[in-house]
Residue, then its C-alpha position, 0 to 999 in steps of 0.5 A: a366229138d373231136k375224137g370221133s365218138f359220142s357217149g351218154k346223152n350225146i349218142n343221139l347226135s351221132n344218129l342225127m349227124g350226116m350229109q344230105i346227098s341228092c340221089g334223084q328227082f321225081s317229076y310230079a308232071n309224070i305221075s299217072p293218076t287213075r282219076i282226075m276231077g276238078v272244079s274251075g270258075t274259069l274253064d272257058a278262059m283256058g287257051d290252047y296250051e292249057n287244053d293240050v295239057l289236060a288232053r295229055y292226062g286224058i281229060s276230055k269231058f267238060l261240064f259247064v254249069p250255068s248260074v242259078y241266078g240267071q243272066s249276068n248283070f255284069s258290065f264292062d265297056k271294052a270298046g269305050d271308057g272301060i279301058r284307060i292307059d295313062s303315060n305317067k304315074s301321076d296321071f295314072f293315080h289321078s285317073v284312079t282317084d277321079q273314077v273312084l270319086e265319081m262312083t262314090k258320088q253316086k253312092r256306089a261302092v268301089i274296089v280297086f285292085f293293084g297288081d302288087k303291094k309296091r304299087m298299092s303302097e305308092y298309091t296309098s302314100s300319095s296325095f291322091f289317096r288322101k283325096l278319097g276322104p275318110q270312107k276308105k279302107l285298105l285290104s292287105e295280106e299283112m292284116s289279121t283274119s278278123e281285120r280282113d273279114f271286117v274290111v270285106s264285109k264293109a266293101a260293098t256298102s254305099g260310098q265305101i272305097t276299098i284299096s286291095s292288092a291283087v291276091f284278094g281278087r280270087g275267091t274273096d266274097f264281096f257280096c253286096k246286100d246294100d240296096r242303095v248300091q244296087k239301085k245305083g248300079g252295084v259295086h264298081v271294080i277297078q283293075a289297075f294292072l293287066s293280068e298275065e293270065r286271062s283267068e285272073e282277070i275273070q276272077i277279079q271281074g267276079r268280085t262284082a255282080r255276084q249272085g245276080k246283082k248288078g256290077s261294073f268293071q273297068m281297067i285303068l293301066l299304066e303304060s310303063d307297067l305294060i312296057e316292063d311286064f309285057g314288052l310293049a313298045k312306048g306309045v304303041a297303045s295310043s295308036v290303037a283305036k279305042g274299040d280295038l284296045y281290049s283285043f290288042l291287050c289280049g293279044v299282047r298278053d297271049k304273046q307273053h303267055r306263049k313264051r311262058c308256056e315254052a319255058v314250062e315245056s322246056n323245064l318239063a323236058a328236063a324234069t322228065q329226063s331226071d325222072s326217068r334216070t331216077h327210076q332207073y337208079f332205084d330199079a337198079l338198087l331194088a334189083g341189087n345191081g350195085k355196079e349199075a346203081g353206082r354208075l347211074f348215081l354218078d350220072l344223076y349227080q353230075s347232071f344236077k350241075k345246073k350249067q357249065m361255069p361261064s366264060e364271062v360273068d356280069i356284075d352290077l354293083a351299086f353303092a348307096v352312100d349316106i351323105t348327111g352331115s354326120m357322115g362328114p368325118y368319114v367321107g375321106a375314108a369312104r371316097e378312098t375305099l370306094k376308089c380302091i375297090l374299083k381301081g388298081s391292083g387291089s380292086i374287086a375286078s383284080k381279086l375276082q380275076s385272081k380267084f377265077p382266072e378262067i372267067q372274064f368279069r364285067i363290072r357295072i357300077a352305079s352310085l346313089g348319095y342320099r340324105d334324109i326325108d326332110d331334105a326333100s328335093s336334095q335328098f338323092v344325088e345320082s347320075v342318070r345316063g343316056r337312056g335313063e340307066h344308072f350303071t356304067e362300065n367306065v370306072d373313072e366315070a363311076i369314081q367321078v360320080i361318087n366323088k361328086a356325091l360325097a363332095n357336100p355331106s349335109g342335111g339330116g335333121d335327126v339322128a336316124e336316116d332314110h335307109l329305106g328310101a335309099m334302098n327303095r330308090c336303088s332297087t326300083w331303078p328302071s328295067q335297063d338297070w340291074t340286068s347282070q347275073i350277079k347283083f350287089m347293093m352296098l349301103f354305107t352309113d354311120a346312123p341307124c334307120h328310122g324306126m330302128l334306134p337302140p333303146s338307149s336313144t329314147n332320151h336323145p334329143n332330135a333322135d327320130h322324126y319318123g319313128v312310127r311310119h315312113p311318110q312315103g308308106l315304105t316298109v322294110e318288108n316291101v323294100f326287101g320284097n323289091i330287092m329280092k324280086r330283082d335278086i340283089d344281094l344286100f351289104f350293110c356297111s357301118f362307120n359307126p357300129a355302136a349306132t347301127q347295131q340295133t338297125e343291123r339286128e332288125l334288118k337281118k331278122i326281117y330279111l331272113n324271115h321275109p316270105e320271098n326269101t326262099a333261098q334263106k339269104e342273109i344281109t352281109v354286115i361289114p363294120l368299117v371301124q372296130n365296134n370297140q372304138t365307140s364303146v367308151v362313148e355314151a350311147g347318145s354320142a355314138l348315135s350322133g357319130g361322135h367318137g373322135k378325140h380332142i387332141v390337145f398339143v402342148l408344145d415347147e417353143s422356148g429358145s432352144m427349139n429355135h432350130s428344131w421348130s420346123g421339124v416340130v410343125a412337120a411332126y404335128n402335120q404328120y399327126l394330123h395327116r394320119r388321123r385324116q387317113n384313119q377317117n378321124d375327121s370328127d377329131l377336134v384339135s387344140v394347140v398350146q405353145f409355151d416358154c415361160s409364158v403360155r398361149t393357146t393358138v388353136k382352140m377346139q378346131p375340127l381336124s379339117r380346119a386345123p392350121s398347118s403352120l404354127d408360128y414360133r416365139g422363143g423364151g425360157t421354159c416353165f411347165t406349170p402354166a402350159a400344163q394348166a392351159g392344156c388341162s383346162l382345154a382337156t376338161q372342156t372336151p365335149r362329151s362326144h369326144r375323148p381328150v388326148v394331151v400330147f406334151m412335148s419339151d426339149g428341156g427341164t424346169d425346177e422341181n417345184d414347177a415340174k411337180a405343180a405341172a404333174s399335179s395339174f394333170a393329176s387333178a384334170n385326170q380325176s375330173i375326166r375320170r368322174g365325167i366319162n369313166t376313163e383315164l386321160e390319155l397323156h403322151v409326154i415326149a422328151f425331145g433332143g438331148g437336153a430334155d429332163t426325162r425324169q421330170l417328164q416321166s413324173i408328168a406322165n405318171s399323173t394319169g393311169n394312161g400316160r406314157v413317155y417317148v424319147s426322140a433324138n431329132a425331128a425325124q424321130l419326132s415325126d415317127v413318134f407323132v405318127n405312132i401316137a396318131g394310129g397305125q395303118a390307114v383305115a382306107s386300105l383296111l376297108e378296101a381289103e375287107v369290102g373286097k374280100r366280102i364281095t369276092e366271097a359273095v361272088a364265089d357263093r353265087l357262082a357255086v349256087e348258080y352253076l354247081a351242084 
């Protein structure tokens, strides 16, 4: 294949390979059928625009067939209690619940239609839903056909409550055969949203009073829905007289409908132009006029560019950062990474400006710190600005908000975290947020999502308190639906890939196969540490975020070190500083100081609490007591960490002492290898001109992962310590990787949005 030819069984590949090039667009609206016939239950609900469209196609005859069941027994009190608008969600849910309970007390059946799955989920996960008692059922699109049929068959029976999404308001036959329901007034339907089209409302009304039966209808609406969906000003509806409220709402709906009709006409004009050009192109092809066909094709192809590249592009960038206790080791790196992303020569803005110099980018930033479900009132940390918006263009202000959120990583009662809650919180921010052309949400964590722990975690204590169901009723599907509805690109950034791998796989699969993901977008996964950094750790330890090291410093403080001790302490601090830079705050630190005797001055302290000063005592030099103390600490290392010993001396000892020290390390190495199946990491440093490198080499040889370093002075000692601690600071690596991915994503979005 690389040579440009195929043979044998691969010959079919040459026939299948190719590049799809669009060479025309036909408009279905411009097809001229010879006959058009149709049946509709909402013919009388059509407005002027719909009638005009029908007239264009020559449809001028309409036949209205009256019901064979005679006069309708449908009841809708438009001028009275049939319409209610609540100013907040709590009152809204309260009104729905009260009305349902009132009707079921009368032994009637009630069907409540919510506008979408999100609002339905919010209600069913609230305390109001639980007040409805046991005789309630949900009707949702996720149910199987048999499950839906069963719920529908029970919906019109006495005392039954059915909570449904709007999709079942069309064509679903909730036929009432229960005489008890009929005697009390029939099935009562509550529509908990205002339909964008009157025809949908009529269809929902038609779910009751079917085939001559009795039935009633009512609308209970939430003011914020009217504001967001129909542009209604806050408080306006409350000033309308009750008797005029329905007419007022119809007027609001008609105004929005006219705007949609104008958009349809605009799209139709463009489609008609493309249709005409396409016909001309194919006519030229059929006539054998290659030159004209080529000209028309070029004209067509260039016209497929959606629009000219803009001179300005707005980007919304939201950071959702896990701030539970397990993130403690990473907050330093997270803080520095986000700062680098937002400010300076390596910032996203600078990278984008370099790649697209002709475009002025305006980046708005928001952040959300989140804890776990059981952290309740302290779960979310966010900054809400003047008009309720979360985004700001002020980079310094954004960095301050991020630093505040990261100031106190705490909480999180189990291993899994509430990533769904965080994504849902961000994606449902109010209408003044998420207004830019390009939108990104970046989630930073070190833990798996509830319900998505790896199989190896089943024996992990305290793994997942909410592995079956989110207490707020959130599902991955409905949260992703919110994200896609707002056209937000999602990034998943992990500080512990071993723990989040299963979560990443499941989220990516659900995201890719989501019914609203028509563009086949994918989640961008960014591992913020190399996955192999956690490969040596047991699965349970990786889940807990523990893949740090237990560093045991064994430092010679004999008399000959008197003038060099400050340099040793400086090198020790350089080591600690580099480990902090490299987001290794989960490390533990121990210090053994020795001359002819030994003392443990620091024992398994977290890196953040390791002392910066070490006092000096002075004396002779003996290796064995120091080796035994260091090995004892190394073998006490928690299973979540790997032991590392840094042994430094500027002298030597007698041969038996050196051999005994090497034997101690060899014995400790065997014990560690049996426990965690890895060799003890042993760094032995010969400091100054008087060190016995031969003896120190024999100590290093006691483990398969030992090494000797030589440093002539304090400056070289610092270099050795920094080299042992690890290379380039992780924060800069993260900034480069995250910045690169966002720049690529912006380029992709611009290509899709503005290019052919």
